[in-house]
C-alpha positions as a LaTeX table, in Angstrom:
\begin{tabular}{lrrr}
\hline
Residue & $x$ (\AA) & $y$ (\AA) & $z$ (\AA) \\
\hline
Unk1 & 147.66 & 55.57 & 47.71 \\
Unk2 & 146.80 & 59.24 & 47.52 \\
Unk3 & 145.48 & 58.97 & 43.96 \\
Unk4 & 143.23 & 55.90 & 44.37 \\
Unk5 & 140.17 & 58.16 & 44.32 \\
Unk6 & 141.28 & 59.51 & 40.95 \\
Unk7 & 140.84 & 56.17 & 39.14 \\
Unk8 & 138.01 & 56.41 & 36.61 \\
Unk9 & 138.43 & 53.21 & 34.65 \\
Unk10 & 140.45 & 50.31 & 33.39 \\
Unk11 & 141.80 & 49.81 & 29.89 \\
Unk12 & 140.84 & 46.22 & 29.18 \\
Unk13 & 143.46 & 45.14 & 26.64 \\
Unk14 & 146.55 & 45.77 & 28.79 \\
Unk15 & 144.73 & 46.15 & 32.12 \\
Unk16 & 146.09 & 49.64 & 32.71 \\
Unk17 & 144.38 & 51.97 & 35.16 \\
Unk18 & 142.88 & 55.20 & 33.83 \\
Unk19 & 143.18 & 58.26 & 36.05 \\
Unk20 & 141.29 & 61.55 & 35.89 \\
Unk21 & 143.74 & 64.43 & 35.47 \\
Unk22 & 141.33 & 66.92 & 37.04 \\
Unk23 & 140.97 & 64.72 & 40.14 \\
Unk24 & 144.75 & 64.33 & 40.43 \\
Unk25 & 145.12 & 68.10 & 40.24 \\
Unk26 & 142.50 & 68.50 & 42.98 \\
Unk27 & 144.51 & 66.16 & 45.22 \\
Unk28 & 147.72 & 68.08 & 44.57 \\
Unk29 & 146.00 & 71.41 & 45.23 \\
Unk30 & 144.55 & 70.03 & 48.49 \\
Unk31 & 148.15 & 69.36 & 49.54 \\
Unk32 & 148.90 & 73.07 & 49.24 \\
Unk33 & 150.05 & 73.44 & 45.64 \\
Unk34 & 148.79 & 76.28 & 43.51 \\
Unk35 & 146.95 & 75.35 & 40.31 \\
Unk36 & 150.04 & 76.15 & 38.23 \\
Unk37 & 152.34 & 74.16 & 40.54 \\
Unk38 & 149.93 & 71.21 & 40.47 \\
Unk39 & 149.85 & 71.23 & 36.65 \\
Unk40 & 153.65 & 71.42 & 36.47 \\
Unk41 & 154.06 & 68.65 & 39.05 \\
Unk42 & 151.61 & 66.44 & 37.18 \\
Unk43 & 153.26 & 67.14 & 33.81 \\
Unk44 & 156.85 & 66.51 & 34.88 \\
Unk45 & 156.57 & 63.99 & 37.72 \\
Unk46 & 153.44 & 61.95 & 37.05 \\
Unk47 & 152.41 & 62.07 & 33.40 \\
Unk48 & 155.93 & 61.66 & 32.04 \\
Unk49 & 156.89 & 58.83 & 34.42 \\
Unk50 & 157.35 & 55.40 & 32.86 \\
Unk51 & 156.66 & 52.63 & 35.37 \\
Unk52 & 156.74 & 49.68 & 33.00 \\
Unk53 & 154.05 & 47.99 & 30.96 \\
Unk54 & 151.43 & 48.89 & 33.55 \\
Unk55 & 152.06 & 52.64 & 33.27 \\
Unk56 & 148.68 & 54.29 & 33.87 \\
Unk57 & 146.67 & 56.18 & 31.29 \\
Unk58 & 145.71 & 59.77 & 32.13 \\
Unk59 & 142.40 & 61.15 & 30.91 \\
Unk60 & 142.30 & 64.92 & 30.43 \\
Unk61 & 138.72 & 65.33 & 31.48 \\
Unk62 & 138.56 & 69.12 & 31.58 \\
Unk63 & 140.30 & 71.90 & 29.71 \\
Unk64 & 143.73 & 72.62 & 31.17 \\
Unk65 & 146.19 & 75.36 & 30.30 \\
Unk66 & 149.39 & 73.31 & 30.05 \\
\hline
\end{tabular}
């Protein structure tokens, strides 16, 4: 999907994907969101979503002003 390029690793115990937060924000901004809107969208709609035991892990790989 749109965030496949944001995968930076795999957590080996539970086999959960690890996503780069900065790359996700870049994708959202490329879709026309401002930096603030992208951060809010990530925080409320992506990071806080529970999708079962395979819920991804998000790596904050640069300083963000949440």
